[in-house]
PDB file as gemmi writes it, atoms N, CA and C in Angstrom:
CRYST1    1.000    1.000    1.000  90.00  90.00  90.00 P 1                      
ATOM      1  N   MET A   1     102.428 -83.481  39.747  1.00  0.00           N  
ATOM      2  CA  MET A   1     101.910 -83.899  38.474  1.00  0.00           C  
ATOM      3  C   MET A   1     100.408 -83.678  38.433  1.00  0.00           C  
ATOM      4  N   LYS A   2      99.946 -83.309  37.301  1.00  0.00           N  
ATOM      5  CA  LYS A   2      98.541 -82.977  37.156  1.00  0.00           C  
ATOM      6  C   LYS A   2      97.720 -84.242  36.955  1.00  0.00           C  
ATOM      7  N   GLN A   3      96.647 -84.363  37.704  1.00  0.00           N  
ATOM      8  CA  GLN A   3      95.753 -85.505  37.574  1.00  0.00           C  
ATOM      9  C   GLN A   3      94.747 -85.220  36.469  1.00  0.00           C  
ATOM     10  N   GLY A   4      94.532 -86.185  35.584  1.00  0.00           N  
ATOM     11  CA  GLY A   4      93.540 -86.048  34.547  1.00  0.00           C  
ATOM     12  C   GLY A   4      93.940 -85.112  33.417  1.00  0.00           C  
ATOM     13  N   TYR A   5      95.169 -84.671  33.409  1.00  0.00           N  
ATOM     14  CA  TYR A   5      95.648 -83.766  32.374  1.00  0.00           C  
ATOM     15  C   TYR A   5      95.945 -84.555  31.114  1.00  0.00           C  
ATOM     16  N   HIS A   6      95.473 -84.068  29.982  1.00  0.00           N  
ATOM     17  CA  HIS A   6      95.744 -84.733  28.709  1.00  0.00           C  
ATOM     18  C   HIS A   6      96.797 -83.927  27.965  1.00  0.00           C  
ATOM     19  N   HIS A   7      97.917 -84.538  27.792  1.00  0.00           N  
ATOM     20  CA  HIS A   7      99.049 -83.899  27.148  1.00  0.00           C  
ATOM     21  C   HIS A   7      98.810 -83.861  25.644  1.00  0.00           C  
ATOM     22  N   GLY A   8      99.163 -82.774  24.997  1.00  0.00           N  
ATOM     23  CA  GLY A   8      98.956 -82.642  23.558  1.00  0.00           C  
ATOM     24  C   GLY A   8      99.699 -83.687  22.750  1.00  0.00           C  
ATOM     25  N   ASN A   9     100.989 -83.815  22.948  1.00  0.00           N  
ATOM     26  CA  ASN A   9     101.799 -84.808  22.247  1.00  0.00           C  
ATOM     27  C   ASN A   9     102.780 -85.378  23.263  1.00  0.00           C  
ATOM     28  N   LEU A  10     102.289 -86.295  24.057  1.00  0.00           N  
ATOM     29  CA  LEU A  10     103.087 -86.832  25.156  1.00  0.00           C  
ATOM     30  C   LEU A  10     104.343 -87.524  24.658  1.00  0.00           C  
ATOM     31  N   ARG A  11     104.229 -88.272  23.573  1.00  0.00           N  
ATOM     32  CA  ARG A  11     105.403 -88.982  23.053  1.00  0.00           C  
ATOM     33  C   ARG A  11     106.555 -88.002  22.799  1.00  0.00           C  
ATOM     34  N   GLN A  12     106.271 -86.900  22.099  1.00  0.00           N  
ATOM     35  CA  GLN A  12     107.323 -85.936  21.799  1.00  0.00           C  
ATOM     36  C   GLN A  12     107.747 -85.173  23.046  1.00  0.00           C  
ATOM     37  N   ALA A  13     106.818 -84.914  23.951  1.00  0.00           N  
ATOM     38  CA  ALA A  13     107.175 -84.246  25.209  1.00  0.00           C  
ATOM     39  C   ALA A  13     108.152 -85.102  26.007  1.00  0.00           C  
ATOM     40  N   LEU A  14     107.969 -86.413  25.981  1.00  0.00           N  
ATOM     41  CA  LEU A  14     108.894 -87.315  26.673  1.00  0.00           C  
ATOM     42  C   LEU A  14     110.256 -87.327  25.994  1.00  0.00           C  
ATOM     43  N   VAL A  15     110.266 -87.271  24.663  1.00  0.00           N  
ATOM     44  CA  VAL A  15     111.537 -87.184  23.934  1.00  0.00           C  
ATOM     45  C   VAL A  15     112.262 -85.901  24.329  1.00  0.00           C  
ATOM     46  N   GLU A  16     111.542 -84.791  24.367  1.00  0.00           N  
ATOM     47  CA  GLU A  16     112.156 -83.510  24.746  1.00  0.00           C  
ATOM     48  C   GLU A  16     112.683 -83.554  26.181  1.00  0.00           C  
ATOM     49  N   ALA A  17     111.914 -84.165  27.073  1.00  0.00           N  
ATOM     50  CA  ALA A  17     112.364 -84.306  28.461  1.00  0.00           C  
ATOM     51  C   ALA A  17     113.627 -85.155  28.525  1.00  0.00           C  
ATOM     52  N   ALA A  18     113.637 -86.250  27.771  1.00  0.00           N  
ATOM     53  CA  ALA A  18     114.819 -87.116  27.741  1.00  0.00           C  
ATOM     54  C   ALA A  18     116.024 -86.363  27.197  1.00  0.00           C  
ATOM     55  N   LEU A  19     115.823 -85.553  26.170  1.00  0.00           N  
ATOM     56  CA  LEU A  19     116.930 -84.769  25.611  1.00  0.00           C  
ATOM     57  C   LEU A  19     117.543 -83.846  26.660  1.00  0.00           C  
ATOM     58  N   THR A  20     116.710 -83.204  27.437  1.00  0.00           N  
ATOM     59  CA  THR A  20     117.204 -82.327  28.501  1.00  0.00           C  
ATOM     60  C   THR A  20     117.991 -83.127  29.531  1.00  0.00           C  
ATOM     61  N   LEU A  21     117.448 -84.273  29.925  1.00  0.00           N  
ATOM     62  CA  LEU A  21     118.125 -85.113  30.920  1.00  0.00           C  
ATOM     63  C   LEU A  21     119.425 -85.692  30.374  1.00  0.00           C  
ATOM     64  N   ILE A  22     119.431 -86.097  29.112  1.00  0.00           N  
ATOM     65  CA  ILE A  22     120.647 -86.637  28.491  1.00  0.00           C  
ATOM     66  C   ILE A  22     121.724 -85.561  28.434  1.00  0.00           C  
ATOM     67  N   ALA A  23     121.349 -84.360  28.024  1.00  0.00           N  
ATOM     68  CA  ALA A  23     122.328 -83.271  27.942  1.00  0.00           C  
ATOM     69  C   ALA A  23     122.930 -82.968  29.310  1.00  0.00           C  
ATOM     70  N   ARG A  24     122.139 -83.133  30.355  1.00  0.00           N  
ATOM     71  CA  ARG A  24     122.595 -82.846  31.718  1.00  0.00           C  
ATOM     72  C   ARG A  24     123.375 -84.012  32.322  1.00  0.00           C  
ATOM     73  N   ASN A  25     122.873 -85.250  32.131  1.00  0.00           N  
ATOM     74  CA  ASN A  25     123.405 -86.407  32.864  1.00  0.00           C  
ATOM     75  C   ASN A  25     123.982 -87.515  31.993  1.00  0.00           C  
ATOM     76  N   GLY A  26     123.952 -87.349  30.686  1.00  0.00           N  
ATOM     77  CA  GLY A  26     124.405 -88.408  29.799  1.00  0.00           C  
ATOM     78  C   GLY A  26     123.266 -89.360  29.463  1.00  0.00           C  
ATOM     79  N   PRO A  27     123.473 -90.208  28.452  1.00  0.00           N  
ATOM     80  CA  PRO A  27     122.382 -91.061  27.971  1.00  0.00           C  
ATOM     81  C   PRO A  27     121.951 -92.151  28.943  1.00  0.00           C  
ATOM     82  N   THR A  28     122.779 -92.480  29.896  1.00  0.00           N  
ATOM     83  CA  THR A  28     122.383 -93.498  30.877  1.00  0.00           C  
ATOM     84  C   THR A  28     122.070 -92.882  32.232  1.00  0.00           C  
ATOM     85  N   GLY A  29     122.070 -91.558  32.303  1.00  0.00           N  
ATOM     86  CA  GLY A  29     121.913 -90.876  33.582  1.00  0.00           C  
ATOM     87  C   GLY A  29     120.518 -90.383  33.886  1.00  0.00           C  
ATOM     88  N   PHE A  30     119.496 -91.098  33.410  1.00  0.00           N  
ATOM     89  CA  PHE A  30     118.134 -90.704  33.743  1.00  0.00           C  
ATOM     90  C   PHE A  30     117.240 -91.935  33.789  1.00  0.00           C  
ATOM     91  N   THR A  31     116.126 -91.794  34.473  1.00  0.00           N  
ATOM     92  CA  THR A  31     115.138 -92.869  34.560  1.00  0.00           C  
ATOM     93  C   THR A  31     113.861 -92.430  33.850  1.00  0.00           C  
ATOM     94  N   LEU A  32     112.993 -93.398  33.587  1.00  0.00           N  
ATOM     95  CA  LEU A  32     111.695 -93.057  33.004  1.00  0.00           C  
ATOM     96  C   LEU A  32     110.897 -92.172  33.944  1.00  0.00           C  
ATOM     97  N   SER A  33     111.014 -92.417  35.235  1.00  0.00           N  
ATOM     98  CA  SER A  33     110.301 -91.581  36.205  1.00  0.00           C  
ATOM     99  C   SER A  33     110.761 -90.135  36.119  1.00  0.00           C  
ATOM    100  N   GLU A  34     112.056 -89.920  35.944  1.00  0.00           N  
ATOM    101  CA  GLU A  34     112.571 -88.554  35.806  1.00  0.00           C  
ATOM    102  C   GLU A  34     112.067 -87.910  34.515  1.00  0.00           C  
ATOM    103  N   ALA A  35     112.020 -88.691  33.437  1.00  0.00           N  
ATOM    104  CA  ALA A  35     111.493 -88.166  32.175  1.00  0.00           C  
ATOM    105  C   ALA A  35     110.018 -87.810  32.326  1.00  0.00           C  
ATOM    106  N   ALA A  36     109.263 -88.662  33.008  1.00  0.00           N  
ATOM    107  CA  ALA A  36     107.841 -88.388  33.240  1.00  0.00           C  
ATOM    108  C   ALA A  36     107.672 -87.108  34.050  1.00  0.00           C  
ATOM    109  N   LYS A  37     108.460 -86.966  35.099  1.00  0.00           N  
ATOM    110  CA  LYS A  37     108.372 -85.770  35.943  1.00  0.00           C  
ATOM    111  C   LYS A  37     108.692 -84.522  35.129  1.00  0.00           C  
ATOM    112  N   ALA A  38     109.733 -84.595  34.299  1.00  0.00           N  
ATOM    113  CA  ALA A  38     110.112 -83.448  33.472  1.00  0.00           C  
ATOM    114  C   ALA A  38     109.024 -83.099  32.454  1.00  0.00           C  
ATOM    115  N   ALA A  39     108.268 -84.114  32.013  1.00  0.00           N  
ATOM    116  CA  ALA A  39     107.166 -83.888  31.067  1.00  0.00           C  
ATOM    117  C   ALA A  39     105.857 -83.573  31.784  1.00  0.00           C  
ATOM    118  N   ASP A  40     105.897 -83.574  33.109  1.00  0.00           N  
ATOM    119  CA  ASP A  40     104.740 -83.253  33.947  1.00  0.00           C  
ATOM    120  C   ASP A  40     103.593 -84.252  33.782  1.00  0.00           C  
ATOM    121  N   VAL A  41     103.966 -85.535  33.737  1.00  0.00           N  
ATOM    122  CA  VAL A  41     102.966 -86.609  33.682  1.00  0.00           C  
ATOM    123  C   VAL A  41     103.348 -87.683  34.691  1.00  0.00           C  
ATOM    124  N   THR A  42     102.446 -88.611  34.922  1.00  0.00           N  
ATOM    125  CA  THR A  42     102.739 -89.707  35.838  1.00  0.00           C  
ATOM    126  C   THR A  42     103.672 -90.708  35.167  1.00  0.00           C  
ATOM    127  N   PRO A  43     104.468 -91.432  35.943  1.00  0.00           N  
ATOM    128  CA  PRO A  43     105.329 -92.461  35.351  1.00  0.00           C  
ATOM    129  C   PRO A  43     104.542 -93.493  34.540  1.00  0.00           C  
ATOM    130  N   ALA A  44     103.333 -93.813  34.966  1.00  0.00           N  
ATOM    131  CA  ALA A  44     102.530 -94.798  34.232  1.00  0.00           C  
ATOM    132  C   ALA A  44     102.188 -94.314  32.825  1.00  0.00           C  
ATOM    133  N   ALA A  45     102.054 -93.005  32.641  1.00  0.00           N  
ATOM    134  CA  ALA A  45     101.701 -92.458  31.328  1.00  0.00           C  
ATOM    135  C   ALA A  45     102.783 -92.734  30.287  1.00  0.00           C  
ATOM    136  N   VAL A  46     104.023 -92.843  30.734  1.00  0.00           N  
ATOM    137  CA  VAL A  46     105.134 -93.100  29.818  1.00  0.00           C  
ATOM    138  C   VAL A  46     104.916 -94.408  29.068  1.00  0.00           C  
ATOM    139  N   TYR A  47     104.372 -95.400  29.759  1.00  0.00           N  
ATOM    140  CA  TYR A  47     104.236 -96.737  29.184  1.00  0.00           C  
ATOM    141  C   TYR A  47     103.151 -96.819  28.116  1.00  0.00           C  
ATOM    142  N   ARG A  48     102.396 -95.763  27.917  1.00  0.00           N  
ATOM    143  CA  ARG A  48     101.458 -95.727  26.788  1.00  0.00           C  
ATOM    144  C   ARG A  48     102.202 -95.507  25.479  1.00  0.00           C  
ATOM    145  N   HIS A  49     103.450 -95.030  25.585  1.00  0.00           N  
ATOM    146  CA  HIS A  49     104.221 -94.685  24.389  1.00  0.00           C  
ATOM    147  C   HIS A  49     105.532 -95.445  24.257  1.00  0.00           C  
ATOM    148  N   PHE A  50     106.107 -95.865  25.377  1.00  0.00           N  
ATOM    149  CA  PHE A  50     107.402 -96.540  25.357  1.00  0.00           C  
ATOM    150  C   PHE A  50     107.373 -97.717  26.316  1.00  0.00           C  
ATOM    151  N   THR A  51     107.999 -98.817  25.916  1.00  0.00           N  
ATOM    152  CA  THR A  51     108.030 -99.999  26.782  1.00  0.00           C  
ATOM    153  C   THR A  51     109.052 -99.865  27.897  1.00  0.00           C  
ATOM    154  N   GLY A  52     109.996 -98.957  27.735  1.00  0.00           N  
ATOM    155  CA  GLY A  52     111.019 -98.758  28.749  1.00  0.00           C  
ATOM    156  C   GLY A  52     111.957 -97.633  28.362  1.00  0.00           C  
ATOM    157  N   ARG A  53     112.940 -97.394  29.217  1.00  0.00           N  
ATOM    158  CA  ARG A  53     113.893 -96.302  28.999  1.00  0.00           C  
ATOM    159  C   ARG A  53     114.655 -96.469  27.693  1.00  0.00           C  
ATOM    160  N   ASP A  54     115.062 -97.711  27.391  1.00  0.00           N  
ATOM    161  CA  ASP A  54     115.817 -97.925  26.159  1.00  0.00           C  
ATOM    162  C   ASP A  54     114.997 -97.583  24.918  1.00  0.00           C  
ATOM    163  N   GLU A  55     113.711 -97.872  24.948  1.00  0.00           N  
ATOM    164  CA  GLU A  55     112.882 -97.531  23.787  1.00  0.00           C  
ATOM    165  C   GLU A  55     112.757 -96.014  23.639  1.00  0.00           C  
ATOM    166  N   LEU A  56     112.647 -95.306  24.750  1.00  0.00           N  
ATOM    167  CA  LEU A  56     112.633 -93.842  24.704  1.00  0.00           C  
ATOM    168  C   LEU A  56     113.966 -93.331  24.169  1.00  0.00           C  
ATOM    169  N   LEU A  57     115.052 -93.882  24.654  1.00  0.00           N  
ATOM    170  CA  LEU A  57     116.383 -93.498  24.189  1.00  0.00           C  
ATOM    171  C   LEU A  57     116.541 -93.792  22.699  1.00  0.00           C  
ATOM    172  N   ALA A  58     116.010 -94.923  22.242  1.00  0.00           N  
ATOM    173  CA  ALA A  58     116.073 -95.274  20.820  1.00  0.00           C  
ATOM    174  C   ALA A  58     115.299 -94.263  19.980  1.00  0.00           C  
ATOM    175  N   GLU A  59     114.170 -93.787  20.481  1.00  0.00           N  
ATOM    176  CA  GLU A  59     113.406 -92.768  19.741  1.00  0.00           C  
ATOM    177  C   GLU A  59     114.185 -91.465  19.662  1.00  0.00           C  
ATOM    178  N   VAL A  60     114.859 -91.093  20.734  1.00  0.00           N  
ATOM    179  CA  VAL A  60     115.716 -89.902  20.703  1.00  0.00           C  
ATOM    180  C   VAL A  60     116.792 -90.086  19.632  1.00  0.00           C  
ATOM    181  N   ALA A  61     117.411 -91.263  19.602  1.00  0.00           N  
ATOM    182  CA  ALA A  61     118.448 -91.546  18.608  1.00  0.00           C  
ATOM    183  C   ALA A  61     117.868 -91.508  17.194  1.00  0.00           C  
ATOM    184  N   ARG A  62     116.695 -92.118  16.982  1.00  0.00           N  
ATOM    185  CA  ARG A  62     116.057 -92.115  15.655  1.00  0.00           C  
ATOM    186  C   ARG A  62     115.847 -90.688  15.154  1.00  0.00           C  
ATOM    187  N   GLN A  63     115.316 -89.856  16.023  1.00  0.00           N  
ATOM    188  CA  GLN A  63     115.091 -88.468  15.629  1.00  0.00           C  
ATOM    189  C   GLN A  63     116.417 -87.769  15.341  1.00  0.00           C  
ATOM    190  N   GLY A  64     117.434 -88.115  16.107  1.00  0.00           N  
ATOM    191  CA  GLY A  64     118.758 -87.560  15.860  1.00  0.00           C  
ATOM    192  C   GLY A  64     119.303 -87.966  14.507  1.00  0.00           C  
ATOM    193  N   TYR A  65     119.125 -89.227  14.132  1.00  0.00           N  
ATOM    194  CA  TYR A  65     119.583 -89.679  12.817  1.00  0.00           C  
ATOM    195  C   TYR A  65     118.857 -88.942  11.699  1.00  0.00           C  
ATOM    196  N   ASP A  66     117.580 -88.647  11.885  1.00  0.00           N  
ATOM    197  CA  ASP A  66     116.840 -87.877  10.876  1.00  0.00           C  
ATOM    198  C   ASP A  66     117.417 -86.471  10.731  1.00  0.00           C  
ATOM    199  N   ILE A  67     117.698 -85.831  11.855  1.00  0.00           N  
ATOM    200  CA  ILE A  67     118.288 -84.490  11.827  1.00  0.00           C  
ATOM    201  C   ILE A  67     119.669 -84.543  11.186  1.00  0.00           C  
ATOM    202  N   PHE A  68     120.460 -85.547  11.581  1.00  0.00           N  
ATOM    203  CA  PHE A  68     121.819 -85.669  11.059  1.00  0.00           C  
ATOM    204  C   PHE A  68     121.804 -85.913   9.553  1.00  0.00           C  
ATOM    205  N   ALA A  69     120.863 -86.724   9.076  1.00  0.00           N  
ATOM    206  CA  ALA A  69     120.759 -86.983   7.636  1.00  0.00           C  
ATOM    207  C   ALA A  69     120.492 -85.680   6.878  1.00  0.00           C  
ATOM    208  N   ALA A  70     119.650 -84.829   7.440  1.00  0.00           N  
ATOM    209  CA  ALA A  70     119.372 -83.540   6.800  1.00  0.00           C  
ATOM    210  C   ALA A  70     120.623 -82.665   6.777  1.00  0.00           C  
ATOM    211  N   LEU A  71     121.395 -82.684   7.855  1.00  0.00           N  
ATOM    212  CA  LEU A  71     122.651 -81.921   7.880  1.00  0.00           C  
ATOM    213  C   LEU A  71     123.635 -82.443   6.848  1.00  0.00           C  
ATOM    214  N   MET A  72     123.689 -83.753   6.690  1.00  0.00           N  
ATOM    215  CA  MET A  72     124.600 -84.331   5.702  1.00  0.00           C  
ATOM    216  C   MET A  72     124.166 -83.958   4.286  1.00  0.00           C  
ATOM    217  N   GLU A  73     122.867 -83.944   4.031  1.00  0.00           N  
ATOM    218  CA  GLU A  73     122.381 -83.516   2.715  1.00  0.00           C  
ATOM    219  C   GLU A  73     122.797 -82.076   2.452  1.00  0.00           C  
ATOM    220  N   PHE A  74     122.681 -81.233   3.470  1.00  0.00           N  
ATOM    221  CA  PHE A  74     123.085 -79.839   3.333  1.00  0.00           C  
ATOM    222  C   PHE A  74     124.590 -79.743   3.079  1.00  0.00           C  
ATOM    223  N   ALA A  75     125.373 -80.574   3.761  1.00  0.00           N  
ATOM    224  CA  ALA A  75     126.829 -80.552   3.604  1.00  0.00           C  
ATOM    225  C   ALA A  75     127.235 -80.889   2.174  1.00  0.00           C  
ATOM    226  N   TYR A  76     126.416 -81.700   1.507  1.00  0.00           N  
ATOM    227  CA  TYR A  76     126.725 -82.114   0.142  1.00  0.00           C  
ATOM    228  C   TYR A  76     125.818 -81.433  -0.881  1.00  0.00           C  
ATOM    229  N   ALA A  77     125.196 -80.331  -0.499  1.00  0.00           N  
ATOM    230  CA  ALA A  77     124.250 -79.651  -1.385  1.00  0.00           C  
ATOM    231  C   ALA A  77     124.909 -79.160  -2.671  1.00  0.00           C  
ATOM    232  N   GLY A  78     126.207 -78.952  -2.640  1.00  0.00           N  
ATOM    233  CA  GLY A  78     126.910 -78.480  -3.824  1.00  0.00           C  
ATOM    234  C   GLY A  78     127.294 -79.586  -4.784  1.00  0.00           C  
ATOM    235  N   GLY A  79     126.803 -80.787  -4.569  1.00  0.00           N  
ATOM    236  CA  GLY A  79     127.164 -81.914  -5.423  1.00  0.00           C  
ATOM    237  C   GLY A  79     128.153 -82.816  -4.718  1.00  0.00           C  
ATOM    238  N   LYS A  80     128.710 -83.743  -5.464  1.00  0.00           N  
ATOM    239  CA  LYS A  80     129.656 -84.696  -4.886  1.00  0.00           C  
ATOM    240  C   LYS A  80     131.064 -84.098  -4.976  1.00  0.00           C  
ATOM    241  N   PRO A  81     131.621 -83.695  -3.829  1.00  0.00           N  
ATOM    242  CA  PRO A  81     132.953 -83.082  -3.852  1.00  0.00           C  
ATOM    243  C   PRO A  81     134.056 -84.142  -3.971  1.00  0.00           C  
ATOM    244  N   ALA A  82     135.260 -83.659  -4.185  1.00  0.00           N  
ATOM    245  CA  ALA A  82     136.431 -84.539  -4.198  1.00  0.00           C  
ATOM    246  C   ALA A  82     136.583 -85.164  -2.814  1.00  0.00           C  
ATOM    247  N   ALA A  83     137.365 -86.221  -2.732  1.00  0.00           N  
ATOM    248  CA  ALA A  83     137.486 -87.010  -1.501  1.00  0.00           C  
ATOM    249  C   ALA A  83     137.844 -86.155  -0.281  1.00  0.00           C  
ATOM    250  N   LEU A  84     138.848 -85.314  -0.388  1.00  0.00           N  
ATOM    251  CA  LEU A  84     139.264 -84.501   0.761  1.00  0.00           C  
ATOM    252  C   LEU A  84     138.157 -83.525   1.165  1.00  0.00           C  
ATOM    253  N   ALA A  85     137.542 -82.885   0.207  1.00  0.00           N  
ATOM    254  CA  ALA A  85     136.453 -81.951   0.510  1.00  0.00           C  
ATOM    255  C   ALA A  85     135.270 -82.693   1.133  1.00  0.00           C  
ATOM    256  N   ALA A  86     134.997 -83.902   0.667  1.00  0.00           N  
ATOM    257  CA  ALA A  86     133.908 -84.709   1.236  1.00  0.00           C  
ATOM    258  C   ALA A  86     134.218 -85.064   2.683  1.00  0.00           C  
ATOM    259  N   PHE A  87     135.458 -85.456   2.951  1.00  0.00           N  
ATOM    260  CA  PHE A  87     135.875 -85.794   4.305  1.00  0.00           C  
ATOM    261  C   PHE A  87     135.729 -84.580   5.223  1.00  0.00           C  
ATOM    262  N   GLU A  88     136.171 -83.424   4.752  1.00  0.00           N  
ATOM    263  CA  GLU A  88     136.066 -82.201   5.545  1.00  0.00           C  
ATOM    264  C   GLU A  88     134.602 -81.822   5.785  1.00  0.00           C  
ATOM    265  N   ALA A  89     133.761 -81.940   4.773  1.00  0.00           N  
ATOM    266  CA  ALA A  89     132.338 -81.612   4.917  1.00  0.00           C  
ATOM    267  C   ALA A  89     131.671 -82.553   5.913  1.00  0.00           C  
ATOM    268  N   THR A  90     132.038 -83.824   5.857  1.00  0.00           N  
ATOM    269  CA  THR A  90     131.482 -84.805   6.795  1.00  0.00           C  
ATOM    270  C   THR A  90     131.910 -84.470   8.219  1.00  0.00           C  
ATOM    271  N   GLY A  91     133.181 -84.165   8.401  1.00  0.00           N  
ATOM    272  CA  GLY A  91     133.681 -83.805   9.731  1.00  0.00           C  
ATOM    273  C   GLY A  91     132.997 -82.568  10.285  1.00  0.00           C  
ATOM    274  N   ARG A  92     132.831 -81.553   9.444  1.00  0.00           N  
ATOM    275  CA  ARG A  92     132.144 -80.331   9.886  1.00  0.00           C  
ATOM    276  C   ARG A  92     130.693 -80.629  10.257  1.00  0.00           C  
ATOM    277  N   ALA A  93     130.040 -81.496   9.478  1.00  0.00           N  
ATOM    278  CA  ALA A  93     128.641 -81.843   9.771  1.00  0.00           C  
ATOM    279  C   ALA A  93     128.535 -82.563  11.112  1.00  0.00           C  
ATOM    280  N   TYR A  94     129.446 -83.506  11.378  1.00  0.00           N  
ATOM    281  CA  TYR A  94     129.444 -84.207  12.673  1.00  0.00           C  
ATOM    282  C   TYR A  94     129.639 -83.222  13.823  1.00  0.00           C  
ATOM    283  N   LEU A  95     130.615 -82.342  13.701  1.00  0.00           N  
ATOM    284  CA  LEU A  95     130.890 -81.378  14.771  1.00  0.00           C  
ATOM    285  C   LEU A  95     129.722 -80.423  14.980  1.00  0.00           C  
ATOM    286  N   ALA A  96     129.148 -79.932  13.893  1.00  0.00           N  
ATOM    287  CA  ALA A  96     128.004 -79.023  14.010  1.00  0.00           C  
ATOM    288  C   ALA A  96     126.832 -79.731  14.677  1.00  0.00           C  
ATOM    289  N   PHE A  97     126.601 -80.973  14.297  1.00  0.00           N  
ATOM    290  CA  PHE A  97     125.506 -81.742  14.884  1.00  0.00           C  
ATOM    291  C   PHE A  97     125.738 -81.950  16.379  1.00  0.00           C  
ATOM    292  N   ALA A  98     126.947 -82.360  16.756  1.00  0.00           N  
ATOM    293  CA  ALA A  98     127.254 -82.623  18.167  1.00  0.00           C  
ATOM    294  C   ALA A  98     127.105 -81.362  19.013  1.00  0.00           C  
ATOM    295  N   ARG A  99     127.479 -80.220  18.466  1.00  0.00           N  
ATOM    296  CA  ARG A  99     127.357 -78.960  19.209  1.00  0.00           C  
ATOM    297  C   ARG A  99     125.906 -78.514  19.341  1.00  0.00           C  
ATOM    298  N   LYS A 100     125.160 -78.619  18.252  1.00  0.00           N  
ATOM    299  CA  LYS A 100     123.791 -78.104  18.249  1.00  0.00           C  
ATOM    300  C   LYS A 100     122.794 -79.067  18.884  1.00  0.00           C  
ATOM    301  N   TYR A 101     123.054 -80.366  18.780  1.00  0.00           N  
ATOM    302  CA  TYR A 101     122.123 -81.388  19.271  1.00  0.00           C  
ATOM    303  C   TYR A 101     122.844 -82.384  20.187  1.00  0.00           C  
ATOM    304  N   PRO A 102     123.384 -81.924  21.318  1.00  0.00           N  
ATOM    305  CA  PRO A 102     124.186 -82.825  22.156  1.00  0.00           C  
ATOM    306  C   PRO A 102     123.401 -84.019  22.692  1.00  0.00           C  
ATOM    307  N   GLY A 103     122.139 -83.827  23.032  1.00  0.00           N  
ATOM    308  CA  GLY A 103     121.339 -84.946  23.535  1.00  0.00           C  
ATOM    309  C   GLY A 103     121.131 -86.015  22.486  1.00  0.00           C  
ATOM    310  N   HIS A 104     120.815 -85.585  21.276  1.00  0.00           N  
ATOM    311  CA  HIS A 104     120.660 -86.544  20.184  1.00  0.00           C  
ATOM    312  C   HIS A 104     121.988 -87.259  19.911  1.00  0.00           C  
ATOM    313  N   TYR A 105     123.069 -86.482  19.844  1.00  0.00           N  
ATOM    314  CA  TYR A 105     124.385 -87.067  19.561  1.00  0.00           C  
ATOM    315  C   TYR A 105     124.729 -88.151  20.580  1.00  0.00           C  
ATOM    316  N   MET A 106     124.538 -87.840  21.866  1.00  0.00           N  
ATOM    317  CA  MET A 106     124.861 -88.825  22.906  1.00  0.00           C  
ATOM    318  C   MET A 106     123.957 -90.046  22.811  1.00  0.00           C  
ATOM    319  N   ALA A 107     122.680 -89.844  22.513  1.00  0.00           N  
ATOM    320  CA  ALA A 107     121.775 -90.989  22.368  1.00  0.00           C  
ATOM    321  C   ALA A 107     122.199 -91.866  21.201  1.00  0.00           C  
ATOM    322  N   MET A 108     122.667 -91.258  20.132  1.00  0.00           N  
ATOM    323  CA  MET A 108     123.060 -92.000  18.937  1.00  0.00           C  
ATOM    324  C   MET A 108     124.378 -92.749  19.113  1.00  0.00           C  
ATOM    325  N   PHE A 109     125.366 -92.086  19.720  1.00  0.00           N  
ATOM    326  CA  PHE A 109     126.722 -92.616  19.690  1.00  0.00           C  
ATOM    327  C   PHE A 109     127.298 -93.017  21.043  1.00  0.00           C  
ATOM    328  N   GLU A 110     126.621 -92.691  22.152  1.00  0.00           N  
ATOM    329  CA  GLU A 110     127.182 -92.974  23.466  1.00  0.00           C  
ATOM    330  C   GLU A 110     126.232 -93.734  24.381  1.00  0.00           C  
ATOM    331  N   SER A 111     125.100 -94.175  23.862  1.00  0.00           N  
ATOM    332  CA  SER A 111     124.078 -94.774  24.725  1.00  0.00           C  
ATOM    333  C   SER A 111     124.274 -96.259  24.971  1.00  0.00           C  
ATOM    334  N   GLY A 112     124.993 -96.937  24.092  1.00  0.00           N  
ATOM    335  CA  GLY A 112     125.162 -98.377  24.243  1.00  0.00           C  
ATOM    336  C   GLY A 112     123.916 -99.174  23.897  1.00  0.00           C  
ATOM    337  N   LEU A 113     122.972 -98.575  23.177  1.00  0.00           N  
ATOM    338  CA  LEU A 113     121.770 -99.309  22.767  1.00  0.00           C  
ATOM    339  C   LEU A 113     122.157-100.487  21.882  1.00  0.00           C  
ATOM    340  N   SER A 114     121.477-101.592  22.068  1.00  0.00           N  
ATOM    341  CA  SER A 114     121.730-102.788  21.271  1.00  0.00           C  
ATOM    342  C   SER A 114     121.134-102.627  19.880  1.00  0.00           C  
ATOM    343  N   LEU A 115     121.971-102.755  18.870  1.00  0.00           N  
ATOM    344  CA  LEU A 115     121.466-102.687  17.505  1.00  0.00           C  
ATOM    345  C   LEU A 115     120.638-103.919  17.167  1.00  0.00           C  
ATOM    346  N   ASN A 116     120.813-104.990  17.926  1.00  0.00           N  
ATOM    347  CA  ASN A 116     119.952-106.161  17.745  1.00  0.00           C  
ATOM    348  C   ASN A 116     118.532-105.843  18.197  1.00  0.00           C  
ATOM    349  N   ALA A 117     118.401-105.084  19.265  1.00  0.00           N  
ATOM    350  CA  ALA A 117     117.082-104.715  19.777  1.00  0.00           C  
ATOM    351  C   ALA A 117     116.449-103.606  18.943  1.00  0.00           C  
ATOM    352  N   TYR A 118     117.273-102.746  18.353  1.00  0.00           N  
ATOM    353  CA  TYR A 118     116.780-101.610  17.566  1.00  0.00           C  
ATOM    354  C   TYR A 118     117.515-101.571  16.224  1.00  0.00           C  
ATOM    355  N   PRO A 119     117.229-102.531  15.338  1.00  0.00           N  
ATOM    356  CA  PRO A 119     117.977-102.637  14.081  1.00  0.00           C  
ATOM    357  C   PRO A 119     117.822-101.420  13.170  1.00  0.00           C  
ATOM    358  N   ASP A 120     116.759-100.650  13.341  1.00  0.00           N  
ATOM    359  CA  ASP A 120     116.587 -99.459  12.508  1.00  0.00           C  
ATOM    360  C   ASP A 120     117.597 -98.364  12.850  1.00  0.00           C  
ATOM    361  N   LEU A 121     118.350 -98.537  13.924  1.00  0.00           N  
ATOM    362  CA  LEU A 121     119.397 -97.582  14.276  1.00  0.00           C  
ATOM    363  C   LEU A 121     120.733 -97.929  13.625  1.00  0.00           C  
ATOM    364  N   ALA A 122     120.804 -99.099  13.011  1.00  0.00           N  
ATOM    365  CA  ALA A 122     122.074 -99.548  12.408  1.00  0.00           C  
ATOM    366  C   ALA A 122     122.355 -98.823  11.112  1.00  0.00           C  
TER     367      ALA A 122                                                      
END                                                                             
């Protein structure tokens, strides 16, 4: 790890590192130290942006929900379809999201984060 190195956007670099680790090991299969190492910073630097692993995981999930919302808007860009078409569009959007953004998907739906601790994820 580089001493005295100032990262351009450490918060997002840690999110990206977490995404890589989640895709490889699942949402519970990484530590903050591993995320710090992947972002090429000291473990202490992580705490300037996140109070712990769950908060980092929650940020990954938040960003995933933003991406997913955009995909859902695209799925319904043609207006409000009939019930069956809406169901099919929703299913396709979920599958496309899970394939393209597996780390986000796992953080959102497989992480076990407490919605009481992170109510904005509800």
